[in-house]
C-alpha positions, 0 to 999 in steps of 0.5 A: 264739425260733421263726422266726415270733416274729422280726418281719421286714418293712417300716416305712412310716416315711419323710418324704414322700408316704405310700403308697396303700391299694392299694399297702399291700395289694399289699405284704402279698401280696408280703411273704406270698410272701417269708415276711415277717411284719410291717408297721408303719404309721408314715408321718411325714407322715400327719396322724393319725399325727404332727401330729394324733395326738390325733384319732380316725378318722372312720367312713370312715377306720375302714373303710379302716384296718379293711380294711387290717388285715384284708388284713394278717391274710389274708396272715399279716402282723402289722399294727403301728399306730404313733403319734408323739405326741412333737412336742407331748405333755405327759406329765404331763397326764392328758388327753393320756394319755387321748387317747393311750389312746383313739386306740390303743384305737379302732384295737384295735377295728379288729382291730389287735393290735400297736402302737408309740409312736415318740419319734424326731426330737423335742426332748429338752427337757421343758415346765415341767409335765413337769419338775415331775413326771418326773425326766428325759425318758426317765422321762416316755416310759417311764412313759407307754409302760408305762401305755398298754401295760398299758391295752391288755392288754399286746399286741405293743408297740414303742418307738422311743427318742429316742436311736435310734442310736449317734451319738444316744446321749449320750455313748455307749451304755454311759454314756447315762442315757437308754438306761439308764433305758429298759433299767431302767424300760421293761417287759421285754416291750416291744420297743425299736427301733434304727437301728444306729451311724448314722441310716443305717448302712452296717454293723450288727455283732454286737458293737454289738448285744451292747453295746446288748443289755446296756444295754437288757436285751432284744434290740432290733428293727432299724429299718433305713434303708439303703434310705430316700431321703427325704433326697436327691431325686436318690437311689434305692436299688435295691441289696440288704440288705447289711452285716447279717450273719445272725449278728445273728439271735440277738441281735435280736427283729426286723428292719424295713426303712424303704425308698424313698418310691417304693413301686414302687422297693422290690422289690429291698429287700423281696425281698433282705430276704426272702432274708436272713430265710430265710438267717438261719433257717439260721444259727439252725438251724446254731447249735442243731444244732452238737452233732449230727454228723448234722444238722450234716453235712447242713447243711454239705452244703446250705450249703457253696457259700454259705459258701465264697462268703461266706468273705471277707464278714461276712454269715454265711449270706446272700450279697448278690450271689446275693440280688441276682441272684434279685431281678433275675430276678423284678423284670425280669418285672414291667417287662413287666406291663401296668398303667396310670398308676393301677396297674390291671392290664391283663393277667395276668402269667405268670412263669417261676416257679410263684409269682406276684409281686404288683405294686406299685401306683404312688403318685398324682402328688401328695403327697396320697394321701389327701385330694383337697383336701390339697396338702402332706405337711408335718408342721409347720403352724400351731397344732393346730385343735380338730379336723382336720376343721375345718382340712381344710375350711378348706383345701378352701374355700381351694382352690376357686379354686386356681391354681398360681402362688398355692400357698404353702408347706404347711399340713397333713400328709395323711391316707393312709387316703382316696384320693379323686381331685382334684375340680378338676385344675389346668390344664397345657400340653397334652402333645405326641404324644411325651409322656404325663402322669405324673399319674394323679390329675388330670382331662382338664385335665392333671396336678395339680401340688402342692407337695412335702413340707417335711420336717424338717432331718435325714435319713431319721428326720430328713429334709432340706428337699429334697423327696423327691417324684419328680414335678416341683413346678411347671408347666412353661410352653412356652418357649425358655428351658426347661431339661432333661436331654438324652439323647445321640443323634447324628443330624444331616443334612449341610449345605453350608457357607455362610461363606466360606473365610478366610485368617485370620492366626495365632492371636492366642491362642496356646496354651502347651504344656509340652515333654517326653514326656507321662506317662500318669498312673495306670492304668485297668482297662477292659472288653474287647471295646469298639471302638477309638474314634478322634477323627480324621475325625469326621463327623455320621454317625459316632458311638459312639452309633450302635446300628445299626452294632454291634447286640447279639445278637438286637437289631433292625437298625432304630432302637431308638426305632422298635422298642424291645425289652423290658427285659432282666436286664442292663438291670435290673442296670445300673439297680440299679448306677446306684442302688445303696446309700447308701455304695456305687456299683455296680462298673460305675459306679465303673469309669466314674467312674475312667475319666472321671477318667483321660480328663481327666487324660490328655486332653493326649495327643491334643493332644500327638500332633498335634504330635510324633506320638511319643506316638500309641500313648498317644493311641490308648490314650486313644481306647480308654478314651473308647470304653469310657465312650461305650459305657457312655453308650450302654448307659444310654441304651438302658436308658432307652429300653427303660424308657420303653416298658415296659407297667408305667406305674406302675413307670415313673412311680416310676423315671422322674425318677431315670433321666431325671436320671441318663441326662441327666447321663451323656450330658452327661459323654459330650458333654464326653468327645467334646469332649476327644477332639478334642484341644483340651486341651494338657498345661498345661490339664489342671491346670484340670480337677483335681477339687477334691472328687470320687469320684477325690479319695482323701479324698472316696472314703474318707469316702463308703465308710467309712460314718463320715458320714451319706449326706446329706453326699454330695448327689446320689449317683452322679448328683452324682459324674458332675456333679462330673466336669465342671470347673465346680464353680462352676456347680452351679446348672446341675445343678438340673433338676426332672424334667419333668411329662410323660414324653416319648420325645423324645431330644436329643443334645448334641455338638461342632459339625461343619462339616456342621452349619453350615446347620442352625445358621444356620437355628436362628439365623434362627428365634430371632433376633427376641428368641427368635422367628422372624425369617425374614420380617425378612430375606426376601432375605438368609436367611443374613445374620443367621447371618453377623452372630451366629454365623458368626464363631464357627463359622469362627474358634472352632469348638472351643468350639461345640456343637449340640443335635439331636433325631431329625430336626434340630439344634434349638439351639447354643452358640457361644463363644470362650475369649479374647474380646479376641483373638477380637474382633481376629480378627473385625475382621481376618478375618471383617469383611473377608470380610463386606464383600466378600460384602455391598456397602455399601448406599450410604446411611445413612438409611431402612435396612431391617433387613437394610441396617442389619446390612450397614452394620454390617459396613462400620463399625468395631466397638467393642473389648472393654473390659479391665474386661470381659475381666479377669473374664469373658474368654470370649464366648458365644451360645446359642439353642434353638428354642422347640419344645424344651420340656424344661427341662434342654436349655439348662442341659446345653448351657451346662454343656458349653460352660462345661466346654470353656472352663474346661478351657483356663483360662477363669474366666468368660464374657459375653454381649451382649443388645440393649436391648429384647430382654427375652426374651433378657435373661430367658433368660440371667438364668435361666441364672445370668448377671447384668447388668454395671453398670460405667461403661465398659460403658455402651452405647446399644444393648447390655447385657452380662451375665456369669457366673463358671465 
């Protein structure tokens, strides 16, 4: 077989929003440059591919499809048109077969010369009519495939079986009656597709393909899902083609990759596939000339370096690392290409290479890239209509007076051959000056928000129910109760203290520490050159994240946010490592996961050294390791900041939801490490931080890397692994944060509270004390009074469990807590309330009091004790407030996750909050954060509602 006979390229075969026409044309140009020769049109959620496969194309659709086929031919790419009729076809019905022939014949008239029938992800049970005609399900599929193939004049033809991988073969490949029938009955010139051992295969070996080849009696074509991400909305795969040796080349008829749903995120996958394809030619030539000493010697000289580098791998002539380096070197240049949200080029691209890399066009901010009035990509809907046009018209009429809150789950799949813009964009809150709409398909009214696809349950070829569309599904309303990711940036204005200095009694909540010398468990290999990080004398202006102190070579001294450098190769490499492959994380990321685990396991060293000082050296080692991780957090933030400033906005929109989530999660873990650095964790408490199921749990790591389980078992990818580093496995709801609808350059920091933050915390308290609204006018003569009532006692008596949120200019929120609510209540009565009585004299009356006088009178009255039933289940007490100007929907969740992690690290099993009766906004606020109202009889109060949540 000549190289050009080997089909190698891309399948658009995922569940979710299909690519646009322009994206496909850009793909053909890129494939042509890389030497790839085949594209299969098989978007699962395109209505006329799967759900309404019987319907012929309209005149307009035919024009679009014809232009797509012509564009492929101009780039020497074979356009394979695929249909998936298996959902509802009756094989024994001649009318059904006629529909199938008519549909494919129509496409052949558009100039298409290659076709495919796909029977993947369907029920294997036949209807009664088919059972009377066909011996088995496989006989029915083979019969109709052979008939259609011959009717079309025996063109290039591909067949995807229902048993398309080893785990789907019943009971195995050699004994499968289905595969045996396909091998014996399917015409020998029809290609059969195969995904490998799994739906998503970590490795595809030559031995496994030889076994399959013997059963199918032909060389299969690989349908590779290694880069498919339609089963997990948190995962993106930017690593190279890997685990596929070029030795496979002699045992295959082709190799097609089914990549990420986000078109612009597929450069690495497609580029490295091109490298694999070219390297596979070297393998073929080497084998064919092995008996010729002269040619063999020349090839040996040419490939000796590669062979040496691959000596310990199973990739043949292909080197994944070298392929990754080459792809990154080209991809980084595309970040600098000026393109608007719709994918229109604004300036020419000049590469350092003589060749020009076509740039992908981004998908629109809607699951519908085809029909302006189609709001879903669901493949399952109501009964099939007489014609798809009639049904689409009904949907269009329904959406004339469309409102976001009335949108119900999906009705139809989309038509990806039409790309008309939305005619009536939905209203949206106006973005602030630091944001831009992610929608490129809506009008001036703001981004059009459409529900995500609802794909089938199994992943990739049987996708999960989790939506894969990156853009957020629902409109985000401006509210102080919003929840969003929080990038780390320490920038706090110093303030003067407000609360009096107290002579507090001995801590009523004595922490127990184990005696003896601490034992540093395990070892950790870290990068050299990172600065030593000390937790002593920490101030608001002293942080691991201060870029201006140690700028990188050539980096400007001023704040990066005001002078952002372009993306560098190291930034792109970091991006690739963070979103590597389904069964493998990047080496740097794995090192950081191990580092966080080590820091948690040995956090007691800082606490121990404060008492004995005999382990100070080990404590210094801990701070060095913490510095390495915080440097990593800073590098992720720097890459995120540079990404936000790239001229290629279409590329940004595809990557943003993923890097936004990753950066916020890494920063949140960094905040927790900063808290550990303060030395509040005794040795006994380290047991509370043990990972039940995380990357550093041997069984979990081995199962992940082995490839024995499908990747959708390990939800969240690397982002999920970092989330599991926090000791709050019972608070997974805090990790669900849909990406914001607008791209914002606003940067937030979560960090432990510092004494210099007191004035700013009091200010936030005053601006939110009136049920989330500004209460300044309520206490005109006592500006700090409400702070003394609500937060001052936390800041003075329990500062170790206090955190703040800051943006570039000021603190915008806080979370204050005490681990033992009962003991804390006693300390407040003894120490805090007495100082408040001195600071605020008795008003001298009990009637006709102003709001300020009511609070002052409360200082002079005895407080109610916390009940035993409350503290038994929810021992910790907490309060949170964030300014309503913070619109990011993840800030509050991240802040709560940090304070709950701190509480859990020292043994708390739950926390409670108090809300005044009538404060409906506050009640809703905490309810959204997972708190629920407690209805115990002894908690009944006339003026207060208690809410709790477990940790």
